[in-house]
C-alpha positions as CSV (number, residue, x, y, z in Angstrom):
1,M,-68.6,66.5,-47.0
2,R,-68.8,63.9,-49.2
3,Q,-67.3,65.4,-51.5
4,T,-65.4,67.5,-49.3
5,F,-63.5,64.1,-49.4
6,I,-64.0,63.8,-53.4
7,D,-61.8,66.8,-53.4
8,I,-59.3,65.7,-50.9
9,A,-58.8,62.1,-53.1
10,L,-58.7,63.5,-56.4
11,T,-55.7,66.3,-55.7
12,L,-54.3,63.1,-54.8
13,M,-54.9,61.4,-57.5
14,V,-53.4,64.9,-59.4
15,V,-50.0,65.2,-57.6
16,L,-49.4,61.2,-58.7
17,L,-49.6,62.9,-61.8
18,Q,-48.1,65.6,-61.4
19,T,-45.0,63.6,-59.8
20,T,-45.1,60.5,-62.2
21,I,-46.9,61.1,-65.8
22,A,-46.5,65.0,-66.5
23,Q,-42.8,64.4,-67.0
24,Y,-43.3,62.4,-69.9
25,L,-45.1,65.2,-71.5
26,A,-43.1,67.6,-71.4
27,V,-41.7,69.1,-74.4
28,A,-38.7,71.7,-75.1
29,G,-38.0,70.6,-70.6
30,F,-41.3,72.2,-69.9
31,S,-44.0,70.1,-68.7
32,P,-47.1,71.3,-67.7
33,D,-48.0,72.0,-64.6
34,I,-51.1,69.6,-64.1
35,A,-51.4,70.6,-60.8
36,L,-52.1,74.2,-61.0
37,I,-54.9,73.5,-63.4
38,W,-56.7,71.5,-60.8
39,I,-55.8,74.6,-58.3
40,V,-57.8,77.0,-60.9
41,Y,-60.1,74.6,-61.4
42,L,-61.0,74.7,-57.0
43,S,-61.0,77.2,-57.7
44,I,-63.7,78.6,-59.7
45,R,-65.7,75.7,-58.9
46,R,-65.6,76.0,-54.8
47,G,-63.9,79.7,-54.2
48,Q,-61.5,82.0,-53.3
49,I,-60.7,80.1,-49.8
50,T,-60.9,76.3,-51.2
51,G,-58.1,77.8,-54.2
52,T,-55.9,79.3,-51.5
53,V,-56.0,76.8,-49.1
54,A,-55.7,73.4,-52.0
55,G,-52.8,75.6,-53.5
56,F,-51.1,75.8,-50.1
57,L,-51.4,72.1,-49.6
58,V,-50.7,70.9,-53.1
59,G,-48.3,72.7,-53.2
60,L,-46.8,71.8,-49.6
61,V,-46.5,68.2,-50.4
62,L,-45.5,68.9,-54.3
63,D,-42.0,70.5,-52.2
64,L,-42.1,67.3,-50.5
65,L,-41.8,65.1,-53.3
66,S,-39.4,66.8,-54.7
67,G,-36.4,66.2,-53.1
68,N,-33.9,67.5,-52.3
69,D,-33.6,71.0,-54.8
70,G,-33.1,73.3,-52.2
71,M,-36.6,75.3,-52.1
72,L,-38.6,73.4,-50.1
73,G,-42.0,76.1,-49.6
74,L,-41.2,77.2,-53.6
75,A,-44.6,75.7,-54.9
76,A,-46.3,76.3,-52.0
77,L,-46.4,79.7,-52.4
78,S,-46.4,80.4,-56.6
79,K,-49.1,77.6,-56.3
80,T,-51.3,79.8,-52.9
81,V,-50.5,82.9,-55.5
82,G,-51.8,81.0,-58.2
83,G,-55.5,79.6,-55.8
84,F,-55.7,82.9,-54.8
85,T,-55.3,84.3,-57.8
86,A,-57.6,82.0,-59.7
87,G,-60.5,82.7,-56.9
88,Y,-61.1,86.4,-58.2
89,F,-62.9,84.4,-61.6
90,F,-65.4,82.8,-59.1
91,N,-68.6,83.7,-60.0
92,E,-71.5,80.5,-58.5
93,N,-73.8,81.2,-61.3
94,K,-71.8,81.4,-64.4
95,T,-69.3,78.2,-62.6
96,V,-70.2,75.4,-66.0
97,Q,-70.0,78.5,-68.2
98,T,-66.8,79.9,-67.5
99,L,-65.5,76.1,-67.2
100,G,-67.1,75.0,-70.7
101,S,-65.7,77.6,-72.6
102,Y,-62.8,79.6,-73.6
103,R,-62.6,81.5,-69.7
104,F,-60.7,78.1,-68.6
105,I,-58.4,78.6,-71.0
106,L,-57.6,82.6,-70.7
107,I,-57.5,81.8,-66.5
108,I,-55.6,79.4,-66.9
109,L,-52.8,81.5,-68.5
110,S,-53.1,84.2,-66.7
111,V,-52.8,81.9,-63.4
112,S,-49.8,80.1,-64.8
113,L,-48.4,83.6,-65.5
114,V,-48.8,84.5,-62.2
115,H,-47.7,81.6,-60.9
116,N,-44.5,81.4,-63.2
117,L,-43.8,84.4,-62.5
118,I,-43.6,84.0,-58.7
119,Y,-41.6,80.5,-59.2
120,F,-39.3,81.8,-61.2
121,I,-38.1,84.7,-60.0
122,I,-37.2,83.2,-57.2
123,F,-35.9,79.6,-58.5
124,L,-33.4,81.5,-60.3
125,Q,-32.1,83.8,-57.8
126,G,-28.3,83.9,-58.0
127,S,-28.3,81.3,-61.7
128,G,-27.1,84.4,-63.0
129,A,-30.2,85.2,-65.3
130,H,-32.3,88.4,-65.4
131,W,-35.8,88.4,-63.8
132,W,-37.0,89.2,-67.6
133,Q,-35.1,86.1,-68.6
134,A,-36.6,84.5,-66.2
135,I,-40.3,85.3,-67.6
136,L,-39.2,84.9,-71.6
137,L,-37.3,81.4,-71.4
138,Y,-39.7,80.1,-68.7
139,G,-42.0,81.3,-67.2
140,I,-44.0,81.9,-71.1
141,P,-43.4,78.8,-72.2
142,A,-44.3,76.4,-69.3
143,A,-47.7,79.0,-69.0
144,L,-48.5,79.3,-72.8
145,Y,-48.3,75.0,-72.5
146,T,-50.1,74.8,-69.6
147,A,-53.1,76.6,-71.1
148,A,-52.8,73.7,-73.8
149,V,-53.0,71.1,-72.0
150,G,-56.2,73.2,-69.8
151,L,-58.3,72.8,-73.2
152,I,-58.8,68.8,-72.2
153,P,-60.6,69.4,-69.1
154,T,-61.8,72.1,-70.6
155,F,-63.4,70.1,-74.1
156,V,-64.8,67.7,-71.1
157,F,-66.5,70.6,-69.3
158,A,-68.6,71.6,-72.2
159,R,-69.3,68.3,-73.7
160,R,-71.4,67.6,-70.6
161,A,-72.7,71.5,-70.7
162,L,-73.8,70.0,-73.8
163,L,-75.7,67.3,-72.6
């Protein structure tokens, strides 16, 4: 029960970071999805159900905080699918090894690609951009940047595993 409250408090901090700090880390217009990295972490640490629920709740909070972009529920949908996808990589016996190795980066990259596929295809509907343009121009670069930022927690977990 105590761990659940800690996870909720950390989730609120991640949402705060995503809504305030992430925009200052933007490179070429792409911000890292810190919230998605957190959802992947929760999915690997606690399992698919936790990742899916966390993805929905974090996405819904981000939708409510994003203002008037007219896409209420889009982040909730895409982060829910991201948490569900990341949950496939849950292995109770290999959690520490996964979090501290290149596998964590590959999981973040693959989940981010799935997340961005859903998010940008729906978000860019009616803009004249084709689905493949949404993936090539927005989805892949954003996924690569999110995976690059995911190196930071990987190094932290790798260091922790050595101690």
